[in-house]
mmCIF file of the N, C-alpha and C atoms, coordinates in Angstrom:
data_MODEL
# 
_entry.id   MODEL 
# 
loop_
_atom_site.group_PDB 
_atom_site.id 
_atom_site.type_symbol 
_atom_site.label_atom_id 
_atom_site.label_alt_id 
_atom_site.label_comp_id 
_atom_site.label_asym_id 
_atom_site.label_entity_id 
_atom_site.label_seq_id 
_atom_site.pdbx_PDB_ins_code 
_atom_site.Cartn_x 
_atom_site.Cartn_y 
_atom_site.Cartn_z 
_atom_site.occupancy 
_atom_site.B_iso_or_equiv 
_atom_site.pdbx_formal_charge 
_atom_site.auth_seq_id 
_atom_site.auth_comp_id 
_atom_site.auth_asym_id 
_atom_site.auth_atom_id 
_atom_site.pdbx_PDB_model_num 
ATOM 1   N N  . MET A 1 1  ? 40.821 26.026 63.419 1.00 0.00 ? 1  MET A N  1 
ATOM 2   C CA . MET A 1 1  ? 42.009 26.106 64.223 1.00 0.00 ? 1  MET A CA 1 
ATOM 3   C C  . MET A 1 1  ? 43.139 26.660 63.365 1.00 0.00 ? 1  MET A C  1 
ATOM 4   N N  . ALA A 1 2  ? 43.905 27.587 63.928 1.00 0.00 ? 2  ALA A N  1 
ATOM 5   C CA . ALA A 1 2  ? 45.087 28.137 63.276 1.00 0.00 ? 2  ALA A CA 1 
ATOM 6   C C  . ALA A 1 2  ? 46.278 27.910 64.202 1.00 0.00 ? 2  ALA A C  1 
ATOM 7   N N  . VAL A 1 3  ? 47.442 27.655 63.607 1.00 0.00 ? 3  VAL A N  1 
ATOM 8   C CA . VAL A 1 3  ? 48.646 27.370 64.400 1.00 0.00 ? 3  VAL A CA 1 
ATOM 9   C C  . VAL A 1 3  ? 49.817 28.141 63.829 1.00 0.00 ? 3  VAL A C  1 
ATOM 10  N N  . HIS A 1 4  ? 50.612 28.735 64.716 1.00 0.00 ? 4  HIS A N  1 
ATOM 11  C CA . HIS A 1 4  ? 51.858 29.396 64.323 1.00 0.00 ? 4  HIS A CA 1 
ATOM 12  C C  . HIS A 1 4  ? 52.855 29.219 65.464 1.00 0.00 ? 4  HIS A C  1 
ATOM 13  N N  . ALA A 1 5  ? 53.964 28.532 65.166 1.00 0.00 ? 5  ALA A N  1 
ATOM 14  C CA . ALA A 1 5  ? 54.994 28.233 66.178 1.00 0.00 ? 5  ALA A CA 1 
ATOM 15  C C  . ALA A 1 5  ? 54.321 27.557 67.368 1.00 0.00 ? 5  ALA A C  1 
ATOM 16  N N  . GLU A 1 6  ? 54.409 28.135 68.561 1.00 0.00 ? 6  GLU A N  1 
ATOM 17  C CA . GLU A 1 6  ? 53.779 27.509 69.735 1.00 0.00 ? 6  GLU A CA 1 
ATOM 18  C C  . GLU A 1 6  ? 52.442 28.165 70.092 1.00 0.00 ? 6  GLU A C  1 
ATOM 19  N N  . ARG A 1 7  ? 51.905 28.976 69.194 1.00 0.00 ? 7  ARG A N  1 
ATOM 20  C CA . ARG A 1 7  ? 50.621 29.632 69.427 1.00 0.00 ? 7  ARG A CA 1 
ATOM 21  C C  . ARG A 1 7  ? 49.521 28.949 68.620 1.00 0.00 ? 7  ARG A C  1 
ATOM 22  N N  . VAL A 1 8  ? 48.293 28.977 69.165 1.00 0.00 ? 8  VAL A N  1 
ATOM 23  C CA . VAL A 1 8  ? 47.150 28.345 68.516 1.00 0.00 ? 8  VAL A CA 1 
ATOM 24  C C  . VAL A 1 8  ? 45.906 29.207 68.749 1.00 0.00 ? 8  VAL A C  1 
ATOM 25  N N  . ALA A 1 9  ? 44.966 29.158 67.804 1.00 0.00 ? 9  ALA A N  1 
ATOM 26  C CA . ALA A 1 9  ? 43.679 29.836 67.967 1.00 0.00 ? 9  ALA A CA 1 
ATOM 27  C C  . ALA A 1 9  ? 42.582 28.886 67.511 1.00 0.00 ? 9  ALA A C  1 
ATOM 28  N N  . PHE A 1 10 ? 41.524 28.812 68.300 1.00 0.00 ? 10 PHE A N  1 
ATOM 29  C CA . PHE A 1 10 ? 40.359 27.994 67.979 1.00 0.00 ? 10 PHE A CA 1 
ATOM 30  C C  . PHE A 1 10 ? 39.190 28.939 67.742 1.00 0.00 ? 10 PHE A C  1 
ATOM 31  N N  . TYR A 1 11 ? 38.451 28.753 66.642 1.00 0.00 ? 11 TYR A N  1 
ATOM 32  C CA . TYR A 1 11 ? 37.320 29.618 66.320 1.00 0.00 ? 11 TYR A CA 1 
ATOM 33  C C  . TYR A 1 11 ? 36.039 28.811 66.304 1.00 0.00 ? 11 TYR A C  1 
ATOM 34  N N  . GLY A 1 12 ? 34.994 29.365 66.904 1.00 0.00 ? 12 GLY A N  1 
ATOM 35  C CA . GLY A 1 12 ? 33.679 28.754 66.831 1.00 0.00 ? 12 GLY A CA 1 
ATOM 36  C C  . GLY A 1 12 ? 33.124 28.390 68.189 1.00 0.00 ? 12 GLY A C  1 
ATOM 37  N N  . GLY A 1 13 ? 31.899 27.976 68.171 1.00 0.00 ? 13 GLY A N  1 
ATOM 38  C CA . GLY A 1 13 ? 31.182 27.596 69.375 1.00 0.00 ? 13 GLY A CA 1 
ATOM 39  C C  . GLY A 1 13 ? 29.716 27.415 69.011 1.00 0.00 ? 13 GLY A C  1 
ATOM 40  N N  . TYR A 1 14 ? 28.881 27.379 70.024 1.00 0.00 ? 14 TYR A N  1 
ATOM 41  C CA . TYR A 1 14 ? 27.449 27.177 69.813 1.00 0.00 ? 14 TYR A CA 1 
ATOM 42  C C  . TYR A 1 14 ? 26.672 28.360 70.367 1.00 0.00 ? 14 TYR A C  1 
ATOM 43  N N  . GLY A 1 15 ? 25.520 28.640 69.754 1.00 0.00 ? 15 GLY A N  1 
ATOM 44  C CA . GLY A 1 15 ? 24.637 29.695 70.245 1.00 0.00 ? 15 GLY A CA 1 
ATOM 45  C C  . GLY A 1 15 ? 25.326 31.046 70.262 1.00 0.00 ? 15 GLY A C  1 
ATOM 46  N N  . ARG A 1 16 ? 25.289 31.705 71.404 1.00 0.00 ? 16 ARG A N  1 
ATOM 47  C CA . ARG A 1 16 ? 25.857 33.042 71.540 1.00 0.00 ? 16 ARG A CA 1 
ATOM 48  C C  . ARG A 1 16 ? 27.378 33.062 71.433 1.00 0.00 ? 16 ARG A C  1 
ATOM 49  N N  . GLU A 1 17 ? 28.004 31.910 71.522 1.00 0.00 ? 17 GLU A N  1 
ATOM 50  C CA . GLU A 1 17 ? 29.467 31.832 71.449 1.00 0.00 ? 17 GLU A CA 1 
ATOM 51  C C  . GLU A 1 17 ? 29.963 31.388 70.074 1.00 0.00 ? 17 GLU A C  1 
ATOM 52  N N  . ARG A 1 18 ? 29.134 31.494 69.049 1.00 0.00 ? 18 ARG A N  1 
ATOM 53  C CA . ARG A 1 18 ? 29.520 30.988 67.727 1.00 0.00 ? 18 ARG A CA 1 
ATOM 54  C C  . ARG A 1 18 ? 30.647 31.768 67.080 1.00 0.00 ? 18 ARG A C  1 
ATOM 55  N N  . HIS A 1 19 ? 30.949 32.991 67.557 1.00 0.00 ? 19 HIS A N  1 
ATOM 56  C CA . HIS A 1 19 ? 32.049 33.790 67.021 1.00 0.00 ? 19 HIS A CA 1 
ATOM 57  C C  . HIS A 1 19 ? 33.235 33.848 67.984 1.00 0.00 ? 19 HIS A C  1 
ATOM 58  N N  . ARG A 1 20 ? 33.269 32.940 68.941 1.00 0.00 ? 20 ARG A N  1 
ATOM 59  C CA . ARG A 1 20 ? 34.319 32.922 69.958 1.00 0.00 ? 20 ARG A CA 1 
ATOM 60  C C  . ARG A 1 20 ? 35.667 32.557 69.334 1.00 0.00 ? 20 ARG A C  1 
ATOM 61  N N  . LEU A 1 21 ? 36.694 33.263 69.769 1.00 0.00 ? 21 LEU A N  1 
ATOM 62  C CA . LEU A 1 21 ? 38.063 33.014 69.330 1.00 0.00 ? 21 LEU A CA 1 
ATOM 63  C C  . LEU A 1 21 ? 38.902 32.813 70.578 1.00 0.00 ? 21 LEU A C  1 
ATOM 64  N N  . VAL A 1 22 ? 39.412 31.597 70.766 1.00 0.00 ? 22 VAL A N  1 
ATOM 65  C CA . VAL A 1 22 ? 40.204 31.273 71.946 1.00 0.00 ? 22 VAL A CA 1 
ATOM 66  C C  . VAL A 1 22 ? 41.664 31.175 71.532 1.00 0.00 ? 22 VAL A C  1 
ATOM 67  N N  . HIS A 1 23 ? 42.508 31.947 72.208 1.00 0.00 ? 23 HIS A N  1 
ATOM 68  C CA . HIS A 1 23 ? 43.951 31.941 71.961 1.00 0.00 ? 23 HIS A CA 1 
ATOM 69  C C  . HIS A 1 23 ? 44.603 31.013 72.969 1.00 0.00 ? 23 HIS A C  1 
ATOM 70  N N  . GLY A 1 24 ? 45.656 30.334 72.544 1.00 0.00 ? 24 GLY A N  1 
ATOM 71  C CA . GLY A 1 24 ? 46.353 29.457 73.474 1.00 0.00 ? 24 GLY A CA 1 
ATOM 72  C C  . GLY A 1 24 ? 47.815 29.305 73.112 1.00 0.00 ? 24 GLY A C  1 
ATOM 73  N N  . GLU A 1 25 ? 48.543 28.708 74.036 1.00 0.00 ? 25 GLU A N  1 
ATOM 74  C CA . GLU A 1 25 ? 49.953 28.415 73.832 1.00 0.00 ? 25 GLU A CA 1 
ATOM 75  C C  . GLU A 1 25 ? 50.144 26.908 73.990 1.00 0.00 ? 25 GLU A C  1 
ATOM 76  N N  . ILE A 1 26 ? 50.826 26.315 73.019 1.00 0.00 ? 26 ILE A N  1 
ATOM 77  C CA . ILE A 1 26 ? 51.046 24.870 73.035 1.00 0.00 ? 26 ILE A CA 1 
ATOM 78  C C  . ILE A 1 26 ? 52.163 24.557 74.024 1.00 0.00 ? 26 ILE A C  1 
ATOM 79  N N  . MET A 1 27 ? 51.847 23.708 75.003 1.00 0.00 ? 27 MET A N  1 
ATOM 80  C CA . MET A 1 27 ? 52.811 23.263 76.005 1.00 0.00 ? 27 MET A CA 1 
ATOM 81  C C  . MET A 1 27 ? 53.220 21.822 75.664 1.00 0.00 ? 27 MET A C  1 
ATOM 82  N N  . ALA A 1 28 ? 54.001 21.197 76.481 1.00 0.00 ? 28 ALA A N  1 
ATOM 83  C CA . ALA A 1 28 ? 54.482 19.841 76.216 1.00 0.00 ? 28 ALA A CA 1 
ATOM 84  C C  . ALA A 1 28 ? 53.341 18.833 76.071 1.00 0.00 ? 28 ALA A C  1 
ATOM 85  N N  . THR A 1 29 ? 52.318 18.919 76.924 1.00 0.00 ? 29 THR A N  1 
ATOM 86  C CA . THR A 1 29 ? 51.235 17.931 76.883 1.00 0.00 ? 29 THR A CA 1 
ATOM 87  C C  . THR A 1 29 ? 49.845 18.555 76.867 1.00 0.00 ? 29 THR A C  1 
ATOM 88  N N  . SER A 1 30 ? 49.758 19.859 76.678 1.00 0.00 ? 30 SER A N  1 
ATOM 89  C CA . SER A 1 30 ? 48.451 20.517 76.713 1.00 0.00 ? 30 SER A CA 1 
ATOM 90  C C  . SER A 1 30 ? 48.503 21.847 75.968 1.00 0.00 ? 30 SER A C  1 
ATOM 91  N N  . VAL A 1 31 ? 47.351 22.492 75.895 1.00 0.00 ? 31 VAL A N  1 
ATOM 92  C CA . VAL A 1 31 ? 47.251 23.852 75.374 1.00 0.00 ? 31 VAL A CA 1 
ATOM 93  C C  . VAL A 1 31 ? 46.734 24.723 76.512 1.00 0.00 ? 31 VAL A C  1 
ATOM 94  N N  . GLU A 1 32 ? 47.460 25.765 76.835 1.00 0.00 ? 32 GLU A N  1 
ATOM 95  C CA . GLU A 1 32 ? 47.073 26.681 77.899 1.00 0.00 ? 32 GLU A CA 1 
ATOM 96  C C  . GLU A 1 32 ? 46.383 27.890 77.276 1.00 0.00 ? 32 GLU A C  1 
ATOM 97  N N  . SER A 1 33 ? 45.168 28.191 77.710 1.00 0.00 ? 33 SER A N  1 
ATOM 98  C CA . SER A 1 33 ? 44.429 29.332 77.192 1.00 0.00 ? 33 SER A CA 1 
ATOM 99  C C  . SER A 1 33 ? 45.108 30.628 77.619 1.00 0.00 ? 33 SER A C  1 
ATOM 100 N N  . THR A 1 34 ? 45.264 31.551 76.648 1.00 0.00 ? 34 THR A N  1 
ATOM 101 C CA . THR A 1 34 ? 45.861 32.853 76.947 1.00 0.00 ? 34 THR A CA 1 
ATOM 102 C C  . THR A 1 34 ? 44.879 33.996 76.722 1.00 0.00 ? 34 THR A C  1 
ATOM 103 N N  . GLY A 1 35 ? 43.685 33.696 76.239 1.00 0.00 ? 35 GLY A N  1 
ATOM 104 C CA . GLY A 1 35 ? 42.693 34.741 76.044 1.00 0.00 ? 35 GLY A CA 1 
ATOM 105 C C  . GLY A 1 35 ? 41.512 34.275 75.220 1.00 0.00 ? 35 GLY A C  1 
ATOM 106 N N  . VAL A 1 36 ? 40.411 35.001 75.354 1.00 0.00 ? 36 VAL A N  1 
ATOM 107 C CA . VAL A 1 36 ? 39.188 34.701 74.616 1.00 0.00 ? 36 VAL A CA 1 
ATOM 108 C C  . VAL A 1 36 ? 38.661 36.014 74.056 1.00 0.00 ? 36 VAL A C  1 
ATOM 109 N N  . GLY A 1 37 ? 38.225 35.981 72.800 1.00 0.00 ? 37 GLY A N  1 
ATOM 110 C CA . GLY A 1 37 ? 37.664 37.176 72.180 1.00 0.00 ? 37 GLY A CA 1 
ATOM 111 C C  . GLY A 1 37 ? 36.612 36.787 71.169 1.00 0.00 ? 37 GLY A C  1 
ATOM 112 N N  . LEU A 1 38 ? 36.197 37.752 70.368 1.00 0.00 ? 38 LEU A N  1 
ATOM 113 C CA . LEU A 1 38 ? 35.224 37.523 69.306 1.00 0.00 ? 38 LEU A CA 1 
ATOM 114 C C  . LEU A 1 38 ? 35.855 37.896 67.980 1.00 0.00 ? 38 LEU A C  1 
ATOM 115 N N  . LEU A 1 39 ? 35.654 37.062 66.978 1.00 0.00 ? 39 LEU A N  1 
ATOM 116 C CA . LEU A 1 39 ? 36.138 37.364 65.636 1.00 0.00 ? 39 LEU A CA 1 
ATOM 117 C C  . LEU A 1 39 ? 35.070 38.164 64.911 1.00 0.00 ? 39 LEU A C  1 
ATOM 118 N N  . THR A 1 40 ? 35.454 39.314 64.358 1.00 0.00 ? 40 THR A N  1 
ATOM 119 C CA . THR A 1 40 ? 34.523 40.160 63.629 1.00 0.00 ? 40 THR A CA 1 
ATOM 120 C C  . THR A 1 40 ? 35.025 40.368 62.202 1.00 0.00 ? 40 THR A C  1 
ATOM 121 N N  . LEU A 1 41 ? 34.131 40.823 61.354 1.00 0.00 ? 41 LEU A N  1 
ATOM 122 C CA . LEU A 1 41 ? 34.499 41.137 59.980 1.00 0.00 ? 41 LEU A CA 1 
ATOM 123 C C  . LEU A 1 41 ? 35.243 42.468 59.940 1.00 0.00 ? 41 LEU A C  1 
ATOM 124 N N  . SER A 1 42 ? 35.791 42.827 58.783 1.00 0.00 ? 42 SER A N  1 
ATOM 125 C CA . SER A 1 42 ? 36.581 44.046 58.653 1.00 0.00 ? 42 SER A CA 1 
ATOM 126 C C  . SER A 1 42 ? 35.791 45.312 58.985 1.00 0.00 ? 42 SER A C  1 
ATOM 127 N N  . ASP A 1 43 ? 34.448 45.265 58.872 1.00 0.00 ? 43 ASP A N  1 
ATOM 128 C CA . ASP A 1 43 ? 33.634 46.434 59.217 1.00 0.00 ? 43 ASP A CA 1 
ATOM 129 C C  . ASP A 1 43 ? 33.224 46.456 60.681 1.00 0.00 ? 43 ASP A C  1 
ATOM 130 N N  . GLY A 1 44 ? 33.715 45.485 61.480 1.00 0.00 ? 44 GLY A N  1 
ATOM 131 C CA . GLY A 1 44 ? 33.442 45.442 62.911 1.00 0.00 ? 44 GLY A CA 1 
ATOM 132 C C  . GLY A 1 44 ? 32.229 44.646 63.321 1.00 0.00 ? 44 GLY A C  1 
ATOM 133 N N  . THR A 1 45 ? 31.454 44.139 62.361 1.00 0.00 ? 45 THR A N  1 
ATOM 134 C CA . THR A 1 45 ? 30.264 43.354 62.685 1.00 0.00 ? 45 THR A CA 1 
ATOM 135 C C  . THR A 1 45 ? 30.601 41.873 62.777 1.00 0.00 ? 45 THR A C  1 
ATOM 136 N N  . SER A 1 46 ? 29.725 41.136 63.439 1.00 0.00 ? 46 SER A N  1 
ATOM 137 C CA . SER A 1 46 ? 29.848 39.681 63.481 1.00 0.00 ? 46 SER A CA 1 
ATOM 138 C C  . SER A 1 46 ? 29.112 39.108 62.282 1.00 0.00 ? 46 SER A C  1 
ATOM 139 N N  . PRO A 1 47 ? 29.716 38.123 61.616 1.00 0.00 ? 47 PRO A N  1 
ATOM 140 C CA . PRO A 1 47 ? 29.027 37.535 60.459 1.00 0.00 ? 47 PRO A CA 1 
ATOM 141 C C  . PRO A 1 47 ? 27.799 36.748 60.891 1.00 0.00 ? 47 PRO A C  1 
ATOM 142 N N  . SER A 1 48 ? 26.745 36.772 60.064 1.00 0.00 ? 48 SER A N  1 
ATOM 143 C CA . SER A 1 48 ? 25.579 35.943 60.354 1.00 0.00 ? 48 SER A CA 1 
ATOM 144 C C  . SER A 1 48 ? 25.922 34.531 59.884 1.00 0.00 ? 48 SER A C  1 
ATOM 145 N N  . ARG A 1 49 ? 25.343 34.088 58.793 1.00 0.00 ? 49 ARG A N  1 
ATOM 146 C CA . ARG A 1 49 ? 25.749 32.802 58.223 1.00 0.00 ? 49 ARG A CA 1 
ATOM 147 C C  . ARG A 1 49 ? 27.118 32.987 57.620 1.00 0.00 ? 49 ARG A C  1 
ATOM 148 N N  . ARG A 1 50 ? 28.006 31.998 57.798 1.00 0.00 ? 50 ARG A N  1 
ATOM 149 C CA . ARG A 1 50 ? 29.373 32.171 57.324 1.00 0.00 ? 50 ARG A CA 1 
ATOM 150 C C  . ARG A 1 50 ? 30.013 30.857 56.969 1.00 0.00 ? 50 ARG A C  1 
ATOM 151 N N  . ARG A 1 51 ? 31.073 30.960 56.176 1.00 0.00 ? 51 ARG A N  1 
ATOM 152 C CA . ARG A 1 51 ? 31.969 29.836 55.896 1.00 0.00 ? 51 ARG A CA 1 
ATOM 153 C C  . ARG A 1 51 ? 33.287 30.174 56.563 1.00 0.00 ? 51 ARG A C  1 
ATOM 154 N N  . VAL A 1 52 ? 33.919 29.165 57.112 1.00 0.00 ? 52 VAL A N  1 
ATOM 155 C CA . VAL A 1 52 ? 35.196 29.371 57.794 1.00 0.00 ? 52 VAL A CA 1 
ATOM 156 C C  . VAL A 1 52 ? 36.205 28.368 57.261 1.00 0.00 ? 52 VAL A C  1 
ATOM 157 N N  . VAL A 1 53 ? 37.391 28.868 56.925 1.00 0.00 ? 53 VAL A N  1 
ATOM 158 C CA . VAL A 1 53 ? 38.489 28.026 56.459 1.00 0.00 ? 53 VAL A CA 1 
ATOM 159 C C  . VAL A 1 53 ? 39.736 28.440 57.225 1.00 0.00 ? 53 VAL A C  1 
ATOM 160 N N  . ALA A 1 54 ? 40.482 27.476 57.709 1.00 0.00 ? 54 ALA A N  1 
ATOM 161 C CA . ALA A 1 54 ? 41.741 27.773 58.406 1.00 0.00 ? 54 ALA A CA 1 
ATOM 162 C C  . ALA A 1 54 ? 42.882 27.079 57.674 1.00 0.00 ? 54 ALA A C  1 
ATOM 163 N N  . ARG A 1 55 ? 43.954 27.832 57.449 1.00 0.00 ? 55 ARG A N  1 
ATOM 164 C CA . ARG A 1 55 ? 45.159 27.307 56.809 1.00 0.00 ? 55 ARG A CA 1 
ATOM 165 C C  . ARG A 1 55 ? 46.365 27.892 57.521 1.00 0.00 ? 55 ARG A C  1 
ATOM 166 N N  . GLY A 1 56 ? 47.184 27.057 58.078 1.00 0.00 ? 56 GLY A N  1 
ATOM 167 C CA . GLY A 1 56 ? 48.386 27.530 58.749 1.00 0.00 ? 56 GLY A CA 1 
ATOM 168 C C  . GLY A 1 56 ? 48.054 28.475 59.887 1.00 0.00 ? 56 GLY A C  1 
ATOM 169 N N  . SER A 1 57 ? 48.571 29.694 59.810 1.00 0.00 ? 57 SER A N  1 
ATOM 170 C CA . SER A 1 57 ? 48.376 30.674 60.879 1.00 0.00 ? 57 SER A CA 1 
ATOM 171 C C  . SER A 1 57 ? 47.127 31.526 60.687 1.00 0.00 ? 57 SER A C  1 
ATOM 172 N N  . ARG A 1 58 ? 46.342 31.272 59.646 1.00 0.00 ? 58 ARG A N  1 
ATOM 173 C CA . ARG A 1 58 ? 45.205 32.144 59.329 1.00 0.00 ? 58 ARG A CA 1 
ATOM 174 C C  . ARG A 1 58 ? 43.848 31.455 59.409 1.00 0.00 ? 58 ARG A C  1 
ATOM 175 N N  . ILE A 1 59 ? 42.850 32.237 59.846 1.00 0.00 ? 59 ILE A N  1 
ATOM 176 C CA . ILE A 1 59 ? 41.447 31.833 59.819 1.00 0.00 ? 59 ILE A CA 1 
ATOM 177 C C  . ILE A 1 59 ? 40.734 32.823 58.912 1.00 0.00 ? 59 ILE A C  1 
ATOM 178 N N  . TYR A 1 60 ? 40.077 32.322 57.864 1.00 0.00 ? 60 TYR A N  1 
ATOM 179 C CA . TYR A 1 60 ? 39.355 33.151 56.901 1.00 0.00 ? 60 TYR A CA 1 
ATOM 180 C C  . TYR A 1 60 ? 37.862 32.984 57.135 1.00 0.00 ? 60 TYR A C  1 
ATOM 181 N N  . VAL A 1 61 ? 37.107 34.085 57.056 1.00 0.00 ? 61 VAL A N  1 
ATOM 182 C CA . VAL A 1 61 ? 35.656 34.042 57.236 1.00 0.00 ? 61 VAL A CA 1 
ATOM 183 C C  . VAL A 1 61 ? 34.981 34.675 56.025 1.00 0.00 ? 61 VAL A C  1 
ATOM 184 N N  . GLN A 1 62 ? 34.030 33.949 55.460 1.00 0.00 ? 62 GLN A N  1 
ATOM 185 C CA . GLN A 1 62 ? 33.251 34.443 54.325 1.00 0.00 ? 62 GLN A CA 1 
ATOM 186 C C  . GLN A 1 62 ? 31.788 34.476 54.757 1.00 0.00 ? 62 GLN A C  1 
ATOM 187 N N  . ALA A 1 63 ? 31.221 35.678 54.859 1.00 0.00 ? 63 ALA A N  1 
ATOM 188 C CA . ALA A 1 63 ? 29.831 35.837 55.295 1.00 0.00 ? 63 ALA A CA 1 
ATOM 189 C C  . ALA A 1 63 ? 28.896 35.832 54.099 1.00 0.00 ? 63 ALA A C  1 
ATOM 190 N N  . GLU A 1 64 ? 27.610 35.612 54.370 1.00 0.00 ? 64 GLU A N  1 
ATOM 191 C CA . GLU A 1 64 ? 26.602 35.681 53.328 1.00 0.00 ? 64 GLU A CA 1 
ATOM 192 C C  . GLU A 1 64 ? 26.677 37.033 52.643 1.00 0.00 ? 64 GLU A C  1 
ATOM 193 N N  . PRO A 1 65 ? 26.598 37.149 51.375 1.00 0.00 ? 65 PRO A N  1 
ATOM 194 C CA . PRO A 1 65 ? 26.161 36.210 50.351 1.00 0.00 ? 65 PRO A CA 1 
ATOM 195 C C  . PRO A 1 65 ? 27.293 35.347 49.791 1.00 0.00 ? 65 PRO A C  1 
ATOM 196 N N  . PHE A 1 66 ? 28.388 35.204 50.514 1.00 0.00 ? 66 PHE A N  1 
ATOM 197 C CA . PHE A 1 66 ? 29.491 34.314 50.153 1.00 0.00 ? 66 PHE A CA 1 
ATOM 198 C C  . PHE A 1 66 ? 30.189 34.715 48.856 1.00 0.00 ? 66 PHE A C  1 
ATOM 199 N N  . THR A 1 67 ? 30.406 36.018 48.667 1.00 0.00 ? 67 THR A N  1 
ATOM 200 C CA . THR A 1 67 ? 31.070 36.503 47.455 1.00 0.00 ? 67 THR A CA 1 
ATOM 201 C C  . THR A 1 67 ? 32.490 36.991 47.711 1.00 0.00 ? 67 THR A C  1 
ATOM 202 N N  . THR A 1 68 ? 32.801 37.387 48.944 1.00 0.00 ? 68 THR A N  1 
ATOM 203 C CA . THR A 1 68 ? 34.158 37.841 49.275 1.00 0.00 ? 68 THR A CA 1 
ATOM 204 C C  . THR A 1 68 ? 34.548 37.320 50.650 1.00 0.00 ? 68 THR A C  1 
ATOM 205 N N  . TRP A 1 69 ? 35.846 37.255 50.893 1.00 0.00 ? 69 TRP A N  1 
ATOM 206 C CA . TRP A 1 69 ? 36.358 36.870 52.210 1.00 0.00 ? 69 TRP A CA 1 
ATOM 207 C C  . TRP A 1 69 ? 36.492 38.148 53.023 1.00 0.00 ? 69 TRP A C  1 
ATOM 208 N N  . GLY A 1 70 ? 35.607 38.343 54.011 1.00 0.00 ? 70 GLY A N  1 
ATOM 209 C CA . GLY A 1 70 ? 35.551 39.601 54.746 1.00 0.00 ? 70 GLY A CA 1 
ATOM 210 C C  . GLY A 1 70 ? 36.357 39.638 56.021 1.00 0.00 ? 70 GLY A C  1 
ATOM 211 N N  . GLY A 1 71 ? 36.710 38.507 56.566 1.00 0.00 ? 71 GLY A N  1 
ATOM 212 C CA . GLY A 1 71 ? 37.454 38.511 57.816 1.00 0.00 ? 71 GLY A CA 1 
ATOM 213 C C  . GLY A 1 71 ? 38.641 37.578 57.729 1.00 0.00 ? 71 GLY A C  1 
ATOM 214 N N  . VAL A 1 72 ? 39.792 38.053 58.160 1.00 0.00 ? 72 VAL A N  1 
ATOM 215 C CA . VAL A 1 72 ? 40.986 37.223 58.219 1.00 0.00 ? 72 VAL A CA 1 
ATOM 216 C C  . VAL A 1 72 ? 41.643 37.461 59.563 1.00 0.00 ? 72 VAL A C  1 
ATOM 217 N N  . TYR A 1 73 ? 41.889 36.383 60.285 1.00 0.00 ? 73 TYR A N  1 
ATOM 218 C CA . TYR A 1 73 ? 42.614 36.465 61.546 1.00 0.00 ? 73 TYR A CA 1 
ATOM 219 C C  . TYR A 1 73 ? 43.943 35.753 61.326 1.00 0.00 ? 73 TYR A C  1 
ATOM 220 N N  . ASP A 1 74 ? 45.059 36.387 61.672 1.00 0.00 ? 74 ASP A N  1 
ATOM 221 C CA . ASP A 1 74 ? 46.367 35.803 61.445 1.00 0.00 ? 74 ASP A CA 1 
ATOM 222 C C  . ASP A 1 74 ? 47.191 35.788 62.722 1.00 0.00 ? 74 ASP A C  1 
ATOM 223 N N  . LEU A 1 75 ? 47.545 34.605 63.195 1.00 0.00 ? 75 LEU A N  1 
ATOM 224 C CA . LEU A 1 75 ? 48.375 34.461 64.395 1.00 0.00 ? 75 LEU A CA 1 
ATOM 225 C C  . LEU A 1 75 ? 49.786 34.990 64.194 1.00 0.00 ? 75 LEU A C  1 
ATOM 226 N N  . ASP A 1 76 ? 50.232 35.059 62.957 1.00 0.00 ? 76 ASP A N  1 
ATOM 227 C CA . ASP A 1 76 ? 51.600 35.478 62.650 1.00 0.00 ? 76 ASP A CA 1 
ATOM 228 C C  . ASP A 1 76 ? 51.781 36.996 62.771 1.00 0.00 ? 76 ASP A C  1 
ATOM 229 N N  . SER A 1 77 ? 50.670 37.746 62.779 1.00 0.00 ? 77 SER A N  1 
ATOM 230 C CA . SER A 1 77 ? 50.813 39.214 62.814 1.00 0.00 ? 77 SER A CA 1 
ATOM 231 C C  . SER A 1 77 ? 50.750 39.759 64.213 1.00 0.00 ? 77 SER A C  1 
# 
């Protein structure tokens, strides 16, 4: 999960939706979905096995062989 101001993004899922990225807006008592997409690496592919870390407004993805961080999603940009 990444958060910036009143915006939020949730990454992950199961099976075919494991690269799902859901965008939302934080309301007073809920989160309203504003869109759904797929998170891809910088070369446009979906990572196979991966590590995911979220800090603040960013979601970082490190794909196998786990030597570099290939995907960064930033709510602030």
